[in-house]
N, C-alpha and C positions, 0 to 999 in steps of 0.2 A: 588724545598722548600727541606730545611733539610728528609730523609728518618727517622732518629730517633736526639731527642730531649731529656737533660736533662737539667735541672732548679734547681739550686742550692738556696737556701733562706735563708743563716747565721739567727737566732734570737733570741736576746736575753731581755726578757722580753716587747715580744712585744705581750704580750694579746688581744690591744687594735684595734691593726692593721691588727695582723694576720687575721682573718677570712674573713675582709675583700678581702686579698690581697691573700690567699688560693680561693678563691670563680670568682677571676677577673682572674687567672694561670688556673685555671680548662678551666674557660668557652672558656680561648684565644686558650689551646692546643683539646681543642672538635674540633674546627672548622680551626684547622690547619692541617687537610690530613696525619697526621703523620703514617709510622706503628709502632714506637714508639715510648710515649714520660712518663716521670716522672716527679716528684717534689718529691727534698729531702731538708726538715727543717731539718734545722744543730740548735737544742736546743745548748744554749751556759751556761748550766747551770742557767737555769733562774730560779727567787724566786719568779715569779708570776703563773698565769697559762696557759702560753704559751708551755709547753708542753703538756696539758693534751687537750685545743687546738688543737693541730694538732694532738695529735693523735685519737680525736674522727675524723675529718677531713678524716685521712687515711682507719679507719673500715669505710670511709661508699665510700673512692671514691680511689679505689684501686691504679690508677697511682701517690699514694702520700703514700713518705714514709718518717720516722721521724727517726732521727739517733742524738745523745745523747752524745755530749761530757762530758769525765767525770770530773767533774766541770764547775764552768767560768774560760776559757783558751784566748781568746779574738776573732776579727774577723776574724786575717790570720788562729787560728787554728782552726773554723767552718768552713772555704772556703773549705781549705784544706781536713778536712773529708768530704766535699762534693765531692767534685774531686774526690779526690781518690777510692768515692761508686758511681759515675756513673756509668748509663752501657751506655748511649745514646752515635752515631756516634762524636757529637758535644754536649758541654757541655756548658750554661750558667750560672754564678754567678748574680745574683739581690741582691740588696738590699730589705729589709722588708716592707720599706716604698713605694717603688714601683714608684721612683724619675723621673727614664727612663720608660714612658709604654715599657710590652710586646712586641707591636707592632714593637717596635724601632731594636726587632731583627733579620727583615727581612735586615733591612739596615747592616746589623753588618755579615749576610749572602752573603748578595749580593757581600757583597764588596771584601771579603774573596775569594768567588766565581772567583771573577774578577780578583783577583791578585796574586790569589793561597796561601793568606796566611792564618797560620793556627792556628792565633791566631788575635781578632780584636778585638779594648777595644773602650767603649764610651767615646766622650769627649765634654764635656761641650764649651773648650774653644777656637777651631778652624770655630764656628761658634751660639756665643751667642745671636743673635737674637733667636736660639732656645731655648730659657730659657727663659721661664712662668712663673715663681716667684725667682725672686733671694732668696740668703742668705745675712742677714743682712751682711751690707759693710765692718766691721769689718773681719769675716768670711769671705766674697770671699775673701780681699784681701788678707788675710795669707793662704788662698789655694794660690794664687796666685803667693805667696812670696816662698813657701812649691816649686811648679812645679819650678822652676827657682833653689834651690836648687838641687835638684833634677840634672836637667842639667848638673850643673856644678858641681855637684860633681862624681854623674853617667854614664854623657854622653850620656846616652839617651833621645832620639832625641824626645819626647813628649810634648803636652803644658798643659795633661790633667791625669795624673796617678788615681787620685784619684775618679775616677767617679767610683760609683760602679756598673759595667753596661759590663762587659765583656765574649766573646765567645771564649773558644778553640773546635781544634779536643784535644778530648776524649785521646787520642795517647798520645798526646806532650801535654795536660794537665799532663795526668800519668809522663813523663817524666820530669815534670817544676816541681812541686809542690810537688814530694818527696825526693825534696833536698832544698825546701825549711823552711828556720830556722825562720825566724821572724813571732811572732804568731799571733799581734797585729795590729794596722789600717796602720802601716809601709810597711808590707806584698807588696800591692798591685808595689813599687820600686820595692821590690824584685824579686818576681814571670817574671814579666816584663825584667829585668836586667838577668834573668836567662836567660830566654824566649830564650834571642836574643844570650847569651855567649854561647847557645848550638846551633843556628842557624837557628830558628823559625823564617818565617816571620811575623811580626807582624804590621800593620797597625790600624790607627789612626782616628775614626771614629764620623763626628756630630752628636749627636742626642740631641732629645728634654728634655727637664730634668726640674723639678720641685722640687722646697724646700720643703720639709715636715717637719714641727713641730717637737719635739721631738727628738736629736739626740741624741745619747751616747756617741758623744768623747765630753770628758770635756774638761777645757784647763790642765789640768798636760797632759793625750795624746795626745793633739793637740802641747803641746810643747814636747813632747820627740820623734816625732814623727820627727821633724826635727832631732834628733840625725838618724834616721834610714839610708839615704842614703851614711852615712860615717861607719852606722856597718855594710853595705850590702858592702864596699869595703875593711872592714874590712876582712870579713867573705871569700873575695875573695881570701886577700890574705893568709888566715886559708887553703886555698883549699876545702870548706865545700862545693861549687859547683861541683868537680868533677863527 
């Protein structure tokens, strides 16, 4: 079992889902037997009660820390903020809706230990029988098209770069995320590209996953994300990942 773990949860206007999420995360960590564990809730300039709820939990549970972005900067900025503040030996970032149950962390950890990987990413594409609740057909189809575009443009070998459940050895995470340039939804592609460029071993692991209503990805954001693989290539040519 991992001796110490940090869990980063980016949160934007999550006042309805966050209380149940933090209770589940706290219960999971309480029975895990880690020498050290922490939860970093990164508030991305929420306009509702997200920050207040997170601060209330942090006051009652010392393992929870709240980080605040300077305004609404995007999921990529939030994840980078949390990753660079993490203190555990390994750091998981998970979506606030826990669409992949936290228990799937054990799959990522076991696969990383078996292969010597520094990065293990959850995947919905490798075994779709593990998807309990599917996304609407148009969104799921768009996701498949996006990953084909990612493979074609960046050369990444993964079939699902966008699952919000990824485990990093924390030293590798600092090395990777400090080079990150993209701040919104295309950041997953970028950090995996950087990881491979730096020579880190990245593995893709099938995980359980359920679609949860209330996505923060709008149509325009989704369309813009299709340009992100190209932005990654341009950043590479400009030497921004050195």
